[in-house]
Structure formats: structure tokens, C-alpha cells
N, C-alpha and C positions, 0 to 999 in steps of 0.2 A: 504494500500500500504506500503510494507516494502522494504526499499532501503538501501543497503550497498554501501558506497563510499570508494574506495581504492585509497589512495594517496601515491605515492612512496617517497614523500619529506616531511620533517617536516612541520607542519601546523601553528605553532605559534612561535613567535608573528607574527601578520599579517603585516609583513614588506616587502613583495614582492607582485607584482601584481598577480602572480600565486597562492600564498597562499590566497590572498583576494578572488579571483574568486572561488577557490575550496570551501572555507568555506561559502561564501555568497550564492552560489548555493545550498549547503546543507541546510543552514538555511532557504532559500526561500522555498525549498521543505517541510521542517518541518512546516513552517507557513501555507502551503497549505493543511496540514493534513497528510502528510506521516510520518511514523516512520523511522527516518534516523539515521544510525550508520556510523561513519567514522573511518577507519583503517589507521593509519599513523605511521611513525617512531617517537619514543620518543627522545627528546633532553633534555640535562640538563636544569634545571630551570622550567620544565613543570611537571604537575602532573604525577605520576608514574602509577596510576590506572585509570580505566574508570571514566570519569566525564561528566557532562552535561553542555552545553553552547548554548544559543539561541535555545533551543528545540532539539538540536542534541546531541546524545550520542557519546563521543569521546573515542576511544580505541587505546592508544599508544602501539606499539609493539617494542620489543628490539631484533633485529636480528643483528648478527655480520656484515653482509654485508651493514648495514646502513651507515657505515663509509667509504665505498669505494669512493664515490665522493670526500670527503674531502682529502683522501689519494692520489687519482690519479689526482686531479685537472682538472676541466672541460675545461681548455684551451688546454689540450692535449688529454684527453679522455672525450667525452661528458658524462654528468651525466646520461642520459638515458641508454647509453651503459654500464657504470659502474654498475648501479643498475640492469640491465638485467642479469648481471653475477651472481646474487644471485641464488644459487641452489634451485630448488623447492623440498625442503625436508620436514621434519616433521613440522618445525615451520610454514612456509607459508601455507602448506596444512591444518594443524590443524586450523589455524586462519580462513581460508576461510570456512571450513566445520562447524565451529561454527555458521555460518549464514545460514545453510540449511533451506529451506522453505521461503527464502526471494524472493520477486517478481522480483527485479532488482538489478544488481550489476553494479555500475558506476565506471569506471577506469579513473582516471585523468592522463593526459600525456600518453606517449607510453612506459615508462620504464617498466611497468608490462604487456606488451603485451603477454608474455609467460603464464601469469596467466589466461588470458581471457578464454582459452579453458577449464579451470578447475574450472569455477564458479560453485556454488552449482546447483545441478540438477534442471532443470525447470526455473531457473532464466534467465531473459533477460539481455543481455550485452550491456552496453552503453560505448562508448569511448568519453571522454570529451577532445577535442583537443583545447588547448589554442592558438595555432598557427600552422603553417605548419612546423613541426620540421626539415624536410629535408632542407627547405629554411633557417630557423633560424640558423642552424649550418653551413650554407654556407655563412653567412653574417659576416665573420670576427671574429666569436667566437673562432675558433681554430687557434692558433698561431704557434704551433710546432707539431712535431710528424707526424704520417702517416695520414695526413688530409683527403685525398680522401677515404682511407679505413674507417675512422671513420664516414665520411658523409654517406657512403654506409651502414654502420652498423645502423646508425640512421634511414635511409630510410627503411631498412628491418624491423625494429621494428614498424615504423609507418605504413607500408604496412600491417603487420600482425594485428595491432590494428584495422585499418579501415575495413579490410576484416572479422574480427571476430565479429564485432559489429552489433547488431540489430538496433542501433541508434547511429549516430555520431553527437556530439555537436560542433559547431564552432562559433566564435564571429562575423564573417562577411561572406557575400555571396561570396566574393572573396576567402576566405579560403576554402569554400565548393567546388568552381570551381577548385581551385588548387589541392585539394586532389583527385578530380575526374580525373583531367588531369594526375596526377602521378600514381594513383593506380586503376583507374576504379571507376564507380559509387558505392557509399555505398548503403546498403539496404534502409536506411532512414537517412535524414539529418534534423537537426533543427538549425536554426541560432538564437543564443542567444547572444545579444551584451553585452558589459560591462555595469554594472549598477552603482548605487550610493545609498547612504543612507543619502543624504543631508536633507531630510525632507522639510517641508514648509519653505519658506523664512520668516525670522523674519520681524516685522515692521521696516521701515527705521530708526526710532529713536533707536531701540534696536540694529540694525546692526551698526549704528554709534558708539554707546557706546562700543560694542564689539571690533570694529576696533580700537578705541582710547585706550581701555584698553590693547589690545594685542600689539599694537605698542609701548605703554609705557613700557610694560614688556620686549619687545625686545630691548628697548633703541633706537627706531627710532624716529627721529624728524619729524615734520609735512612736511618738504620739502625733506625728504629722499625718495629715490625710492627703494622700496622693491620688489626684484625679487625672485620668489620661484621656486625651482626645487625639485621634489621628485623622489626617485627611489631605487631599490634594488641594490645588488652588481654586477649585470651582467656587462660584459665588455663594452657594448655600453652605459650604464648609467655612468660608471666611466669616460669613454672618453668624455661624454657630459659635466661633471663637469669641466674637464680640459679645454675644449673648452670655456665654459662660463667664467671661471676665466681669460683666456687669452684674450678674445674678448670684454667682457662687460666693464671691468674697464676703458679702455681708452675712451669709449663713455659716460658712465654714470658719471664718475668722482668721487670725494670724497663723494658726497651725495648718491651714489648708494650702495646698500647692497644686495649681493647675499646670499639667505638663502637656504641651502641645507638640506633636510630632508631625512632620510633613510641611508642605508648602502653604497650607492653610493659615499658618501663623503670620506669614509675611514679615514685615519689619515693624510691626506695631509696637507701641510703647506701653501697653497695658500690663497688668500684674501677672499674666501667664508667663511661664518659663518656656521659651521657644527653643526647641531642640533641633529644628530643621529636619532634613531627611535622615531617617534612621534605618540602616540596612537590615539589622536583625532586631525585630521588635520583642523577641521573647524575654530578654532581661528587663525591658521596660514594663512589660505586662506583669512579670514576677514582682516588681517593686510597687505596682499599683494596688490601691485599696478598692478602687472602683473605676470603671471605664464608661464613657458617655457618648451619646450621639443625639444631640438636641436639634437636629436639622428640622426646619419647618416645612420642607418640601423635598420630594425625591421620587425616583422611579427605579424600577428593577429591584434588586435585593442588595442590602447593605453589606458589602464585604467586611467593613471594619467591625460590625457587630458579630459576624461569624468568627472573625479572628479573635475578638475579645473572649467570646464564649469558649472557643477551642482551648484558650489558655486558662480557663477556669476563673476568669475575673468576673465579679458581679457587674452587671450592666444596667444603666438607666438610659432609656431612649424615649423619644417621642414616638407617636404612632407612625409618623413618616420615617423616623430613624430606624424603627424596628420592622420595617416592611419586609415581608417574605420570611420572617423568622418566627418560629412558634415554639411553645413549650419551654424547654431548657431547664427543667427541674428547679425552678425557682430562682435561677441566676439572673433572669431578665425581668426588669421592672419597666413597665410602660407608664409614662407620666406626661401630663400636659405641661406646657411651659410655666403655668402659674404655680404648679407644685413641684417643679423640677428640682430646684435646689434642695428642698426638704427631702425629696426622694433620694437624692445623691448622698446626703448626710446619713440617712438610714441605711442605705446600701453599703456605705463605707464601713459602718460598724460590723456588718456581716463579713465584709471583705478581709478585715484584719485577721479573722480566725479561719479563713478558708483553707481547704486542703488542696492537693494537686488538681490540676485541671483535667477535665474529661470532655472530649469533643463529641458533640452530637452530630455535627455536619460531616459529610464524607470528605476524604482527602482529595487533593488535586489528582493524585495518581488514580484513585478509584473513578473519579469523574472522567479522566482521560480514557480509561478503559471503556466506559460507557459510550463516549464519543467515537472511539475506534469502532465499536460494534455497529453504531449507527452508520458510519461511513462505509463499512463493509456491505451493509444492506443496500445502500443507495448505489454503490458502485457495481453491484452484482449484475 
């Protein structure tokens, strides 16, 4: 089984939920025995030439239109619309036809919907939908400009992607139902939830040593309350940081510490401790008393909540933040924003005495095996 994955966005570092899902699905396919190549835009600081990582061959490309989202700003023109403006000329055409003879071409997001009809002859086409884009871009992401026209443009790309695909991948059944409602039933749908790489929980003694070591590294005292939030630079994540800084401090007091990992923290001067991109989140989760996701809007399934829970950290989230996640043996508390800070304080008390984590969600390797089976079916 030879699979080409086409991603319209940079893939590394794995600082965004979308990047993590794209790469982990590809790596899971490779672990299941597929030959997997990923085509994506090159960015400064990343290897210039093809490389191998986790069994996947990475092919960075350098097209002039890669810079369009940065130039146009996605608060005015959605990134899928900006990237769809890339002309299908010699560069993209040549790159796709370098993979003639492949069994499957998987397109991440809907920005390259125009490419789907030009996949190598005989290859099956997969559309990997990370959320319902038409809804995502209707949830306050656009602040200025011709908003309604831009949302229609996103919906047109998404419709084209769904209708061109032999298989549509979605993180939740609700996403599958919504795509069907908007664009009619796809030919085939596979629900592949967000996964994790938490591995087996360490023995309690090892977990306690890791927790003590990481809290000491972060300068946290035994009675400090450590609250963790992670996220990429999307508008809803940045707004969530501002909300947490505004609401948590009065409730948690001087012994509370908000730890923000990822680009959502920006360069703000608020009370949160901004850690920037964190390559390995496991030590940070071990140090946390509670993890949060207070976003006011969202689509798809929240990867950060799945990762929090896989590490065994008590979680407080809004209904939007907990989307697609159920049960979790009492680890997950859903609270509205009015009662969010109080719910965090209560969950932190439980977090201090927690045992090792146990993951209810499947691993990326298990999800990759399910995707491999789906591809074998459509390629038969």
C-alpha cells in the first residue's frame, strides 16, 4: 500500500492540533505497513530536502503561494481560501505526478480541494476533515472584511472536497452528520477520533518522582496550584488565555500559577507563565494539578482534552472545549464560563492526590491501523 498525504500547511514543529493529527495519522499508517510520503510547505528552520521521520518520508515543497496566508491574515481571508488561490501550474502538477502509481492520495483540510481531481491516475482520494470548516469559520474566526463571502468560499471548497473523495475522515460522528447535512452523503465515511501517545502509565513511585522533579524545575511549591492550558495561535485559543488570566487569578490567589504552552500565549504581559512550544508535554502534565480548555467556540474534537485525559490530569472544559469527549471516569468536568474558575479550584484539589494516568482514547498507532484497513477496502 503506497499512500501520499498532501498537507496545505507546514507540518513542523508539531505545535498545532492540526499538525499533530496530520503527522500522527501518517505515522500510524506507516506503522501498519504502508509506504507513506507527505507533501507539505517548507518553512525556515526545517530540512530543505526529503527526510524520514517515524517511518514517513517527508517532502517539503517551496511554492510562492505558500506565503499567502501569512500575507493576507486569516482573520480577514480564511487560510483555506488563500491557499486555494495557488494556481495549478507546473510546480503542483509536477509534484503530484511524481507519485504516479500510488494507491491512495490523502488530502488534509479542504484548501487543496482543487487538486483532488488531478490525483495520479488510478489512485483513490481521501479527504481528511479535521472539523467542519464551514462551521469553524462561522464561529468568530473572521473579524473584518467580507465575512459572508469568505464563509461561502470556505463552504464551496469543503463541498468540493467531500464530493471528490472516495473516503472522508472525520474525528466525530457529529462531524460526519454535519457534513452530510451540508453537502449530501459522502461515498464513504470513517470516524477516526483524536489519539494520544501517552504510553503505559508509569508506576506510582516513578510518577511521583517525575511530578516532584518537574514542579521543582518550574519553581512550584508543594501548595501551589498549577493550571495548564495548551494551544496553537488560533483566535479562540488566544481568547481563552485572556479569559483565564482575567478569571482565574482572583479565585486561585497568589498560590495559583497558570502555565500556558504553545503559541496561544503570544507575547502578552498578563500573569500567565508563557512556556512557548513544548516538544514533550508529559513532564508538564505530570506537574499539573488541573488542565483546562475554556474555549467559547470550536469544531471537531479537542485534541488537547484527549491528551490531558490520557495523562490522567483532571480537566475542566466548557461544552465547546469538551466537544467529542465523553465519560472519562470523573476526570472531566464541564462548566460554563460563569462557574469556570470555581470548577478549576475544585478540580485542582482532586488533582493533587491523583494516581497515574489511564487513557480512555485509542493511541495514534491503533487509529493508524484502522485507517490502513479503510484504505485497503477502498483500494481493492
